[in-house]
C-alpha positions in Angstrom: -21.9 -76.6 3.5 -22.4 -79.3 0.7 -19.5 -81.1 -0.8 -20.3 -79.5 -4.1 -20.0 -75.9 -2.8 -16.7 -76.8 -1.0 -15.3 -78.1 -4.2 -16.3 -75.0 -6.1 -14.7 -72.8 -3.5 -11.4 -74.8 -3.7 -11.3 -74.2 -7.4 -12.4 -70.6 -7.6 -9.7 -69.2 -5.2 -6.6 -70.3 -7.2 -8.4 -69.3 -10.4 -9.0 -65.8 -9.1 -5.3 -65.5 -8.1 -4.2 -66.6 -11.5 -6.4 -64.1 -13.3 -5.1 -61.4 -11.1 -1.5 -62.2 -11.9 -2.2 -62.2 -15.6 -4.0 -58.8 -15.3 -0.9 -57.4 -13.5 1.4 -58.7 -16.1 -0.6 -57.2 -19.0 -0.7 -53.8 -17.2 3.0 -53.8 -16.6 4.1 -55.0 -20.0 4.1 -51.6 -21.8 6.3 -50.2 -19.0 8.7 -53.1 -19.1 9.1 -52.7 -22.9 9.6 -49.0 -22.8 13.0 -47.9 -24.1 15.5 -46.7 -21.5 15.3 -43.0 -22.5 11.6 -43.0 -21.9 11.9 -44.5 -18.4 9.7 -42.6 -15.9 10.4 -42.1 -12.2 9.7 -45.0 -9.9 6.1 -45.9 -9.4 4.4 -43.4 -7.0 7.1 -40.8 -7.3 5.9 -37.6 -8.9 8.7 -35.1 -9.7 8.1 -31.4 -9.3 7.4 -29.5 -12.4 8.7 -26.1 -13.4 7.6 -23.7 -16.2 9.5 -22.0 -18.9 8.3 -19.5 -21.5 10.0 -19.5 -24.9 9.2 -17.2 -27.9 10.4 -19.2 -30.9 10.3 -18.8 -34.7 11.2 -22.4 -35.1 8.8 -24.9 -36.7 6.6 -26.9 -34.4 8.6 -30.0 -35.2 11.6 -28.5 -33.5 9.6 -27.2 -30.6 8.1 -30.6 -29.9 11.4 -32.5 -30.0 13.2 -30.1 -27.7 10.2 -29.8 -25.4 10.2 -33.6 -24.8 13.9 -34.1 -24.7 14.7 -31.2 -22.3 12.1 -32.3 -19.8 13.5 -35.8 -19.8 17.0 -34.4 -19.4 16.0 -32.3 -16.4 14.1 -35.2 -14.8 17.2 -37.4 -15.1 19.9 -34.8 -14.3 18.1 -32.4 -11.9 15.1 -34.2 -10.5 12.3 -32.1 -12.0 10.3 -31.9 -15.2 9.6 -28.8 -17.3 6.4 -27.5 -18.9 7.3 -25.1 -21.8 4.9 -22.5 -23.0 5.8 -21.8 -26.6 4.9 -18.4 -28.0 4.4 -17.8 -31.7 3.9 -14.3 -33.0 5.0 -14.8 -36.6 8.2 -14.9 -38.5 11.6 -13.6 -37.4 11.0 -9.9 -38.1 7.6 -10.0 -36.5 9.0 -11.7 -33.4 11.9 -9.3 -33.1 9.5 -6.3 -33.4 7.2 -7.9 -30.8 10.1 -8.2 -28.2 11.3 -4.7 -28.8 7.8 -3.3 -28.5 7.0 -5.2 -25.3 10.3 -4.0 -23.7 9.4 -0.4 -24.6 6.3 -0.8 -22.4 7.9 -3.0 -19.7 11.6 -2.2 -19.6 12.4 -4.6 -16.7 11.1 -7.7 -18.3 8.3 -9.1 -20.5 7.5 -12.5 -18.8 9.4 -14.4 -21.5 12.5 -16.4 -20.7 14.1 -17.2 -24.0 14.1 -16.1 -27.7 14.9 -19.2 -29.8 15.7 -19.2 -33.5 15.7 -16.5 -36.2 19.4 -16.5 -37.2 21.7 -14.1 -35.5 20.4 -10.6 -36.6 17.7 -10.3 -33.9 20.2 -11.0 -31.2 22.5 -8.3 -32.5 19.6 -5.9 -32.2 18.8 -7.1 -28.7 22.4 -6.6 -27.6 22.4 -3.0 -28.9 19.3 -2.4 -26.7 20.5 -4.3 -23.7 17.7 -6.8 -23.9 19.7 -10.0 -23.4 20.8 -11.5 -20.1 24.4 -12.7 -19.8 24.6 -16.4 -19.2 27.0 -18.6 -17.3 27.3 -21.7 -19.4 29.7 -24.4 -18.0 33.2 -24.4 -19.5 32.9 -28.1 -20.1 30.0 -27.3 -22.6 31.6 -24.4 -24.3 35.0 -26.0 -24.8 33.3 -28.4 -27.3 32.1 -25.4 -29.5 34.4 -22.9 -31.3 33.6 -19.3 -30.5 34.3 -18.3 -34.1 34.4 -20.2 -37.4 35.0 -18.9 -40.9 34.8 -15.3 -39.8 31.5 -15.8 -38.0 30.9 -15.8 -34.3 29.2 -19.1 -33.3 28.3 -17.6 -29.9 28.7 -14.2 -28.4 32.0 -13.7 -26.6 30.1 -12.2 -23.6 27.7 -15.1 -23.6 24.5 -13.1 -24.4 23.5 -15.3 -27.3 24.5 -18.7 -28.6 24.3 -20.5 -31.9 22.1 -23.5 -31.2 22.8 -24.9 -34.7 24.3 -23.7 -37.9 22.4 -22.7 -41.1 23.8 -23.2 -44.5 22.3 -21.4 -47.5 22.4 -22.9 -51.0 20.6 -23.9 -54.2 17.9 -26.5 -54.5 17.4 -28.0 -57.9 14.9 -30.4 -59.6 17.1 -32.6 -61.7 14.2 -33.9 -63.9 13.1 -30.3 -64.8 16.6 -29.4 -65.6 16.8 -32.4 -67.9 13.6 -31.2 -69.6 15.1 -27.7 -70.0 18.4 -29.2 -71.2 20.4 -26.9 -68.9 23.2 -27.7 -66.4 22.4 -27.4 -62.7 23.3 -24.1 -61.2 26.2 -24.3 -58.7 26.8 -20.6 -58.1 24.4 -17.7 -57.3 25.2 -15.9 -60.5 24.1 -19.0 -62.5 20.5 -18.5 -61.2 20.5 -15.4 -63.4 21.0 -17.2 -66.7 18.5 -16.2 -69.4 17.4 -19.9 -69.8 16.1 -19.9 -66.2 13.5 -17.1 -66.9 10.3 -18.0 -64.9 12.0 -21.2 -63.6 13.5 -19.8 -60.3 11.7 -19.9 -57.0 12.4 -17.4 -54.1 10.7 -16.4 -50.9 10.0 -12.8 -50.1 13.1 -11.4 -48.1 10.8 -9.0 -46.3 8.9 -12.0 -44.8 11.7 -14.5 -44.2 14.9 -14.0 -42.4 16.6 -16.9 -44.2 15.7 -15.6 -47.6 16.9 -12.1 -46.7 20.1 -13.7 -45.5 20.7 -15.3 -48.9 20.3 -12.0 -50.7 22.7 -10.3 -48.2 25.2 -13.1 -48.8 25.1 -12.5 -52.5 25.7 -8.8 -52.1 28.7 -9.4 -49.8 30.1 -12.3 -51.8 30.3 -10.5 -55.1 30.5 -6.9 -53.9 27.8 -4.2 -54.1 27.6 -3.6 -57.9 28.1 -7.2 -59.1 26.0 -8.4 -56.2 23.1 -6.1 -57.2 23.4 -7.2 -60.8 23.1 -10.9 -59.6 20.1 -10.1 -57.3 18.3 -8.3 -60.2 18.8 -11.2 -62.6 17.6 -13.7 -60.1 14.6 -11.6 -59.2 13.7 -11.1 -62.8 14.0 -14.9 -63.4 11.7 -15.7 -60.5 8.2 -17.1 -61.3 6.9 -15.3 -58.2 7.9 -14.6 -54.6 6.4 -16.9 -52.0 5.2 -15.8 -48.7 7.2 -18.3 -46.7 10.7 -19.8 -47.3 9.2 -23.3 -46.9 7.2 -22.8 -50.0 10.3 -22.7 -52.2 11.2 -26.5 -51.8 7.5 -27.4 -52.4 7.6 -25.5 -55.7 10.9 -27.0 -56.8 9.8 -30.5 -55.7 6.5 -30.3 -57.6 8.4 -29.2 -60.8 6.8 -25.7 -60.8 10.3 -24.3 -60.6 13.6 -25.8 -61.7 15.6 -24.3 -58.9 15.4 -22.1 -55.9 17.3 -20.6 -53.0 16.9 -22.4 -49.7 18.2 -22.8 -46.2 19.8 -26.2 -45.5 17.0 -27.6 -43.4 14.5 -27.2 -46.3 16.9 -28.3 -49.0 18.1 -31.4 -47.2 14.6 -32.5 -46.3 13.4 -32.0 -49.9 16.3 -34.2 -51.2 15.6 -36.9 -48.5 11.9 -37.0 -49.3 12.2 -37.0 -53.1 15.4 -38.9 -53.6 18.8 -37.9 -54.8 17.9 -38.9 -58.4 15.2 -36.2 -58.5 16.5 -33.4 -56.2 19.9 -32.0 -55.2 21.0 -29.3 -52.8 24.3 -27.5 -53.2 26.2 -24.9 -51.2 28.0 -22.6 -53.6 31.7 -23.1 -53.0 33.4 -20.0 -51.6 30.2 -18.0 -52.0 28.1 -18.6 -48.9 28.4 -18.7 -45.1 27.5 -20.8 -42.2 25.3 -18.6 -40.0 24.4 -19.4 -36.4 20.7 -20.0 -35.7 20.8 -18.6 -32.2 19.0 -18.5 -28.9 19.4 -16.2 -25.9 17.9 -15.5 -22.4 15.9 -12.2 -22.3 16.5 -9.6 -19.7 14.1 -10.0 -16.7 13.5 -13.7 -17.5 11.0 -15.1 -14.9 13.1 -18.3 -14.6 16.7 -17.3 -15.4 18.5 -20.3 -14.0 16.1 -22.7 -15.8 16.5 -20.7 -19.0 20.3 -21.1 -18.7 19.8 -24.9 -18.3 17.8 -24.9 -21.6 20.6 -23.1 -23.4 23.1 -25.6 -21.8 21.0 -28.5 -23.0 20.8 -27.2 -26.6 24.6 -26.8 -26.7 25.3 -30.2 -25.1 25.9 -33.3 -27.2 22.5 -34.6 -26.2 20.8 -31.5 -27.5 23.0 -31.3 -30.6 22.1 -34.9 -31.6 18.5 -33.8 -32.0 19.4 -31.6 -34.9 21.3 -34.2 -36.9 20.0 -37.7 -36.2 17.1 -39.5 -37.9 13.8 -39.7 -36.1 13.8 -42.9 -34.0 17.6 -43.3 -33.8 19.1 -43.8 -30.3 19.4 -40.4 -28.7 17.8 -38.7 -31.6 14.4 -37.0 -32.1 11.4 -39.2 -31.6 9.0 -38.1 -34.3 10.6 -35.7 -36.7 14.0 -35.6 -38.4 15.1 -32.0 -38.2 17.9 -31.8 -40.8 19.9 -29.1 -39.1 23.7 -28.6 -38.9 25.5 -28.8 -35.4 27.7 -26.2 -33.8 29.8 -29.0 -32.3 32.6 -30.1 -34.6 33.0 -33.8 -35.3 29.5 -34.7 -34.2 28.3 -36.0 -37.5 31.3 -38.3 -37.8 30.5 -39.9 -34.4 27.1 -41.2 -35.6 27.6 -42.3 -39.2 24.9 -45.0 -39.0 22.2 -42.7 -37.7 22.9 -39.2 -39.0 20.3 -37.6 -41.3 22.8 -35.1 -42.6 26.2 -35.8 -44.2 27.2 -32.2 -44.8 29.8 -31.2 -42.2 29.7 -27.5 -41.8 33.3 -27.5 -40.3 34.6 -29.2 -43.5 33.1 -26.5 -45.7 35.1 -23.5 -47.0 32.7 -20.5 -46.7 35.0 -18.1 -48.6 33.0 -15.0 -47.8 34.3 -12.4 -45.3 30.8 -11.8 -44.0 30.1 -8.5 -42.1 27.3 -9.2 -39.6 27.3 -5.6 -38.4 26.7 -4.3 -41.9 23.9 -6.9 -42.4 22.3 -5.7 -39.2 22.5 -2.0 -40.0 21.0 -2.2 -43.4 18.5 -5.1 -43.0 15.4 -2.9 -43.0 16.5 -0.5 -45.8 17.5 -3.5 -48.0 14.1 -5.0 -47.6 12.5 -1.8 -48.7 14.9 -1.6 -51.7 14.1 -5.2 -52.7 10.4 -4.4 -52.4 10.5 -1.3 -54.6 12.8 -2.5 -57.3 12.1 -6.3 -57.5 9.1 -7.6 -55.7 6.3 -5.0 -55.8 7.3 -4.2 -59.4 7.9 -7.7 -60.5 5.4 -7.8 -63.3 7.1 -4.8 -65.0 10.6 -6.1 -64.2 9.8 -9.5 -65.8 8.5 -7.9 -69.0 11.6 -5.8 -69.3 13.9 -8.8 -68.6 12.0 -10.9 -71.2 13.0 -8.2 -73.7 16.6 -7.6 -72.8 17.9 -10.8 -71.2 19.5 -12.0 -74.5 21.2 -8.7 -75.4 25.0 -8.5 -75.2 26.3 -7.8 -71.7 27.6 -4.4 -72.7 24.3 -3.2 -74.2 23.4 0.0 -72.4 19.8 -1.0 -72.0 20.8 -4.2 -70.2 23.3 -2.4 -68.1 20.7 0.2 -67.2 18.3 -2.4 -66.0 20.9 -4.2 -63.8 22.9 -1.3 -62.3 22.3 -0.4 -58.6 19.7 2.4 -58.1 21.8 3.7 -55.2 25.5 3.4 -54.1 26.3 1.3 -51.1 27.8 4.3 -49.4 24.6 6.3 -49.8 22.5 3.3 -48.7 24.5 2.8 -45.5 24.3 6.5 -44.7 20.5 6.5 -45.1 20.3 3.3 -43.0 22.2 4.9 -40.1 20.9 8.4 -40.1 17.6 8.8 -41.9 15.7 5.5 -42.2 14.1 5.9 -38.8 12.2 9.0 -40.1 8.9 7.6 -41.3 8.3 10.5 -43.8 11.8 10.3 -45.3 11.5 6.5 -45.6 8.0 6.6 -47.2 9.1 9.3 -49.7 12.3 7.4 -50.7 10.5 4.1 -51.2 7.9 5.8 -53.3 10.6 7.5 -55.4 12.4 4.2 -55.9 9.2 2.5 -57.0 8.3 5.2 -59.5 11.9 5.2 -60.9 11.8 1.4 -61.3 8.4 1.2 -63.0 9.3 3.9 -65.4 12.5 2.2 -66.4 11.0 -1.2 -66.8 8.1 0.0 -68.9 10.4 2.0 -71.1 12.7 -1.0 -71.7 9.8 -3.3 -72.4 8.6 -0.9 -75.1 11.9 0.0 -76.7 13.3 -3.4 -77.5 
């Protein structure tokens, strides 16, 4: 071997070693810099994976954040990861009907572990039909959460459903549009019925959205049946239209197409955060609203009942609750999406003042409404039909009549006739309990309500 080749060999070997070390450092750098909560198992260790099926009416942003965080939690606490199959069959009412229909065909189980979201009404229906599995959540978790607050159950005393977060219902306003209209911002439900808000109110269709229906039910219970119906009619007549989804309301108000609208807190708080407090505001009517649990529960015959209970436990834990309230990217918070929801754990917002995305503490708010959840559940369907017949499907005629009579004195018989309930609360509840399951009776009654409403609205529009 020549001296030149020996010299090249002596140089090339250390060089190769050096290049290899640099290569290894570059490969390992992303893992070294990864934040602690993202730490994976030791190299070469593959954790077992389990599967969970969840039917949810929550937005994909919520699904993605809980999917990631729950799997990381089980990996750290229990030594396995979780793959969640998320089912989406539509809004709350569609999802509820789907579950009931599937159980009618498969009474022992429908291959779904958890129902997640949709308020509390679906769970009351499921309890009546025996479709929820009783859970055994550790006392250390439940002792951090009140079983009841402000007259509402936060979770079922028999542990068949649990509020994962709380939902507040209020009024979203566009401050710039209100300045243009030279009107004060509405702070109570009744103020949305002012004549000056004609065509400037935005509302979702309560038949399509559980949160919108809940707002109308709150109004009826807050003011009583007759005054509540008067308020609902004024608001409905003032609406520019009825959107298909509750999430369309904040978009209309933000764009200035409406001056104000009724919204659930998650939409209202997000709209204010995105537009700025100088342009938008969200207000919960003092003493005239409620904090409603947005629940979850394990379905009867769940394929993975123990894993499903772990998911419920995670949602109720402080680690799960922080996902609802913290800003995206905050330590222990969601990674990609700020969720703008209210916790079921008192004091949680105060623990993280630097990182919380919501400042409204639901446990410092006086609801003021003795809300009857059982009444809401019994008349949910018939109220939707009544809203449809007298307000939504006849909205063009209603708006024309309201345009004519809205400035008349309150005691004018034409105005009173427009705003009085078409049926007493007692008669409505009786029909809801005894007759509304009869398709013929229901169809005939709805048709009669619609004819009655159109005839009244057309007459009032002509007379004045």
